[in-house]
matplotlib code that plots the C-alpha trace (Angstrom):
import matplotlib.pyplot as plt

x = [-14.3, -11.8, -9.3, -10.4, -8.2, -10.7, -10.0, -12.2, -12.4, -13.0, -13.7, -11.9, -8.6, -6.5, -7.8, -7.4, -7.1, -9.5, -8.5, -11.0, -9.8, -10.8, -9.3, -9.7, -11.3, -8.1, -9.7, -12.4, -9.8, -7.7, -10.7, -11.7, -8.1, -7.8, -11.0, -10.5, -6.9, -7.7, -10.5, -8.2, -5.3, -7.6, -8.9, -5.3, -4.2, -7.1, -6.3, -2.6, -3.4, -5.3, -2.4, -3.5, -0.3, -0.4, -4.2, -3.7, -1.0, -2.9, -6.1, -4.3, -2.5, -5.8, -7.5, -4.7, -4.9, -8.7, -8.4, -6.0, -8.2, -11.8, -11.3, -11.1, -14.1, -16.3, -15.5, -14.5, -17.8, -17.7, -14.2, -13.9, -14.5, -14.5, -12.7, -11.9, -8.9, -8.1, -4.5, -3.2, 0.2, -0.1, -2.9, -4.8, -8.5, -9.8, -13.4, -13.5, -16.2, -16.3, -13.8, -13.5, -10.5, -8.3, -4.7, -2.2, 1.2, 2.9, 1.2, 2.6, 5.7, 6.5, 4.9, 5.5, 4.2, 4.5, 4.1, 3.2, 0.1, -1.3, -0.4, -0.3, -0.1, 1.0, 0.9, 2.4, 1.1, 3.0, 0.3, 0.9, -2.0, -1.5, -3.4, -3.1, -4.8, -4.4, -5.6, -5.1, -5.0, -6.7, -9.8, -9.9, -8.3, -5.1, -3.9, -6.1, -4.9, -1.3, -1.7, -3.0, -0.1, 2.4, 0.8, 0.7, 4.4, 5.3, 3.4, 4.9, 8.5, 8.2, 7.1, 9.1, 7.6, 10.1, 9.8, 10.2, 11.6, 9.6, 11.0, 11.8, 13.5, 16.1, 19.3, 20.0, 16.8, 17.8, 20.7, 18.3, 16.1, 19.1, 20.3, 16.8, 16.6, 20.0, 18.9, 15.7, 17.6, 20.1, 17.2, 15.5, 18.8, 19.4, 15.9, 16.0, 19.4, 19.2, 15.5, 14.4, 11.4, 10.7, 8.8, 5.6, 7.1, 9.8, 7.1, 5.2, 8.5, 9.3, 5.8, 6.2, 9.6, 8.3, 5.7, 8.4, 10.4, 7.3, 7.0, 10.7, 10.4, 7.3, 8.9, 12.0, 9.9, 7.9, 11.0, 12.6, 9.4, 9.4, 13.1, 12.4, 9.4, 11.6, 14.2]
y = [9.7, 12.0, 14.1, 17.7, 20.8, 23.4, 26.3, 27.1, 29.6, 27.8, 29.4, 32.6, 30.8, 31.2, 29.6, 25.8, 23.3, 20.4, 16.8, 13.9, 10.4, 6.8, 5.1, 1.8, 0.8, -0.9, -2.3, -4.1, -5.5, -6.7, -8.4, -10.1, -11.5, -12.5, -14.5, -16.1, -17.2, -18.3, -20.6, -22.0, -22.5, -24.3, -26.6, -27.3, -28.1, -30.4, -32.3, -32.3, -34.0, -36.7, -37.4, -35.5, -33.6, -32.7, -32.0, -29.6, -27.7, -27.5, -26.3, -23.4, -22.4, -22.6, -20.4, -17.9, -17.8, -17.5, -14.5, -12.8, -13.5, -13.2, -11.0, -7.6, -8.4, -9.6, -7.0, -4.0, -2.2, -2.8, -1.5, 1.3, 4.8, 8.3, 11.2, 14.9, 16.9, 20.6, 21.9, 25.5, 26.9, 26.0, 23.5, 20.4, 19.9, 16.3, 15.2, 11.4, 8.8, 9.2, 11.9, 15.7, 17.7, 20.7, 20.0, 22.9, 22.0, 23.5, 20.7, 17.9, 16.3, 13.9, 12.3, 9.3, 8.1, 4.4, 3.0, -0.7, -2.4, 1.1, 4.2, 4.7, 8.1, 8.4, 11.6, 11.9, 15.0, 16.8, 16.0, 12.3, 11.6, 9.6, 9.6, 6.6, 6.5, 3.7, 3.3, -0.4, -0.8, -4.2, -2.5, 1.0, 3.4, 4.4, 6.7, 9.6, 9.2, 9.0, 12.3, 13.9, 12.6, 14.0, 17.4, 17.2, 16.2, 19.1, 21.5, 19.9, 20.3, 24.0, 23.2, 22.0, 18.5, 15.7, 13.3, 9.7, 7.3, 4.3, 0.7, 1.0, 4.4, 3.1, 2.2, -0.9, -2.6, -2.6, -4.9, -7.0, -7.5, -8.4, -10.9, -12.5, -12.8, -14.5, -16.9, -17.9, -18.4, -20.6, -22.5, -23.1, -24.4, -26.6, -28.0, -28.8, -30.3, -32.3, -33.2, -32.8, -30.7, -27.2, -27.0, -24.9, -22.9, -21.5, -20.3, -18.6, -16.9, -15.8, -14.3, -12.4, -11.1, -10.0, -8.0, -6.3, -5.6, -4.0, -1.7, -0.7, 0.0, 2.1, 4.1, 4.8, 5.7, 8.1, 9.7, 10.2, 11.9, 14.3, 15.2, 15.8, 18.0, 20.2, 20.5]
z = [-10.4, -11.9, -10.0, -9.7, -9.4, -8.5, -6.3, -3.3, -0.5, 2.8, 6.2, 5.5, 4.7, 1.6, -1.6, -1.5, -4.4, -4.3, -5.0, -5.3, -4.8, -3.8, -0.8, 1.0, 4.3, 5.6, 8.7, 6.8, 4.4, 7.3, 9.0, 5.8, 5.2, 8.9, 8.9, 5.5, 6.2, 9.7, 8.4, 5.7, 8.2, 10.7, 7.9, 6.7, 10.3, 10.8, 7.5, 8.4, 11.8, 10.0, 7.7, 4.6, 4.2, 0.5, 0.7, 3.6, 1.7, -1.5, 0.2, 2.0, -1.3, -3.2, -0.8, -1.0, -4.8, -4.8, -2.4, -4.8, -7.8, -6.5, -3.4, -5.1, -7.3, -4.5, -1.9, -3.9, -3.4, 0.4, 1.0, -1.6, -0.1, -1.6, -0.2, -0.9, 0.1, -0.1, 0.0, 0.4, 1.4, 5.1, 5.7, 4.6, 4.8, 4.6, 4.0, 4.4, 5.0, 8.8, 9.4, 8.6, 9.7, 9.0, 9.7, 9.8, 8.3, 11.4, 13.4, 11.3, 12.7, 9.9, 6.8, 4.7, 1.3, 0.5, -3.0, -2.7, -4.2, -4.3, -2.2, 1.5, 3.3, 7.0, 8.9, 12.4, 14.2, 16.9, 19.5, 19.1, 16.8, 13.6, 10.3, 8.0, 4.6, 2.1, -1.5, -2.2, -6.0, -5.7, -4.3, -5.8, -8.3, -6.4, -9.2, -8.0, -4.4, -5.6, -7.4, -4.2, -2.2, -4.8, -4.4, -0.6, -0.5, -2.6, -0.3, 2.9, 1.5, 2.4, 6.0, 9.0, 8.7, 8.3, 5.4, 6.5, 3.9, 3.0, 2.9, -0.8, -0.4, 2.1, 0.3, 2.3, 1.4, -2.3, -1.4, 0.7, -2.4, -4.5, -1.9, -1.6, -5.4, -5.5, -2.8, -4.6, -7.9, -6.0, -4.4, -7.8, -9.3, -6.3, -6.4, -10.1, -10.1, -6.9, -6.4, -10.0, -9.0, -7.7, -4.3, -4.3, -1.4, -3.8, -6.2, -3.4, -2.2, -5.7, -6.1, -2.8, -3.9, -7.3, -5.5, -3.4, -6.6, -8.1, -5.1, -5.4, -9.1, -8.8, -5.9, -7.9, -11.0, -8.9, -7.3, -10.7, -12.0, -9.1, -9.7, -13.4, -12.6, -10.4, -13.1]

ax = plt.figure().add_subplot(projection="3d")
ax.plot(x, y, z, "-o")
ax.set_aspect("equal")
plt.show()
C-alpha cells in the first residue's frame, strides 16, 4: 500500500492531508514472544537440571535465532494492520483497526518518535491518556508510517506540545554505546588470548549492541534529513 497525500474535507474542519500506512499489533507480537521464549526457557532449565548444560544453552539460542528468522514470515499476516491518518494545521484524525479518533493538537501534552527496528509513535494527552503506535519493520513496511510521523512532527512543532527525545537522541547514550562497544571488544580480545575461544554470550551481546547502533544511526540520519529540509 503506497502512502497517499490526498486532501479531504472532514466534518466541517479545514482540509486534511491523508496518509496511509501499515503498523503492528504490538500486543500480539509481545504475547507470541513471551510464550515462545517461556517454553524455550523452561525446556532449557529442565535440561540444565538434568546436567545437559551445553544442550540447554544451544536449545535456547537456537529458538532465539529461529524466532528472528522465521517469526516475521510466519506471523506477518496476523500482526500487520492498516491505518489511515489525516493531518491539518491543528488536529490529527486516526482511523485504525479498532480505534477512530480526532485529536486536537492543543490536547497533546508531549510526543515522541523512536526509530528502532521500525518506527514508534507515542502521544501523551493532557487528560492523561496515551497513544502508542508501532510499525515493526520485521512485520510490516515501516517506511510509510515513518513518513507519516515526519509530517506529524512537523505539524506539532507549531503547537505547544513538547517533543520528548528518544533513547538515541539523548547525548549521554552515545557515550554509553561507545563504552559498551569498547567493553565487548576487550572481552573478545581477552577471550581469544586467554581461553583461545570466544563464548557465544559475547556474540549475542555484540548482536544486540549492533542493533542499538543501527537505531542510533537511523535516528541521526533522520534528524539530519529534517534539518536539511528546513534549510
